[in-house]
C-alpha positions, 0 to 999 in steps of 0.5 A: 692804251695797249699796243702791239709794238707801236707805243713809242711811235704812237706817243711820239705822233700824238704828242706832235699834234697838241700844244703842252704835250710831251713824252715824260718817260719810257721804260723797257721791262723784260721777261713779262707775260708778253715778252719784252714790254715797253711802257711810255708815259706821255701828256697830251694838252697837259693830260697824262696817258700811258701806252704799252707795247705788249703784243697783239692780245687786245685791239682798240674798238669804238667802245672807247674814244677820245673826244677833242674839243677844238676852239676853231674849225681850222683846228678840227681840220688840222687834227683831222688831216693828221689823225685820219691819214692811213686811218678810217673815217667813221663819221665824216666831218660835217654839221650834225644836230649835236654839233656845227662841225664834228667828225669821228675816225679811227687812226692808223693804230686803231684808236678812235677819236672824235673831233668837235668844234665848240664855241664854249670855253674849253676846260678839258681839251681831251675827254674820254668817251665810253660807249656801252655796246653789245652786252653792255648796252643799257649799263651806262647810267648805272655805271656812271652813278656807281663811279661817281659814288666811288670817287671823291669830287665827282658829279653827274652833270648831264644825262639825256635819254634815248627816245623810245622807237627811235633807236635800233638797240632796244637795250640802250637808255642813255643817249648822252651823259657828261660826268666828272670823276675826281674833277676829270671829265668823262662822257658815256652813252649806250650804243643805240645801234646793234654793234658787235664790240665791247670794252676790253683791256686795249684801253684801261683807266688808271687809278694812281693811289697814295697808299695801300689802303686807298688801293685796297678800297678801289680794288674791292669796290671795282673788281667784279671779274676774278679771272681778269685780275692780274698785275694790278688790272681788274674789270668792273661789273660794266665791262670797263678795265682799270689799273690800280697802282701806287704813285711810286710804281713808275719810280720802282720801274725806272730809277733803280738798277737793272736787277732792281727793276727786273726783281720788281717786274717779276714780283708784280707779275705774280700779283693780282692786286698790287702789294705796294709794301712788298714791291718796295721791299723787293726793290730795297732788297736788291739794292 
């Protein structure tokens, strides 16, 4: 998640709301393209997330939200009260055809949340939700098919299609879909409304790789916008932003001396796709 200055504050707030949640590390990188950048790694209900304070370049919108599955109506109401404070209600808490108790909101930082009461067993508490809108409307089905082909242990579990004549946006095809990428659950749909927002770098999906070969493979399959390639970031053919990193990246930026961290930072700032061997070499060279 890309914040202006609020990454630490937001991570602390979010981790206070869910059981099995914590801030795992905080890193401050100086002299980046955004000035001083703070990176916060944290877990919500055991799921890993990362937040950046990197300036006001990107803003959250409804193209990405976090769907939270709640075992009781009371849990929905507690989370709603906390997350909606100083935020904005997008769909009020109520009964809907698709849920007995549901609400959608934008929190104080602009991040969108969907809170759902469910009677089904909860396997994954927080589910990333992708909404293909504007020029990306109609791309949801092709996107999830492509993603599930790329990642191992992936499957499309459910797809519902829009009924012709019942939607405003004629490009929309998928009303709802559920799929898993490497056993992590996602939800995606086309926006049935004509709304003027799209995916941007405010939210990206991070792929943590074991080696450079794996990084190269994901990069080659996903990157479709050359001008968006920077510092391990890419944008795919469907407008979604990704980060492709080596599993030792956090170590290189946290366990060394200031000289090592600064040197690695300057090295990756000059890269498009990250070169893990080169970053390791720079770290060792500055011991």
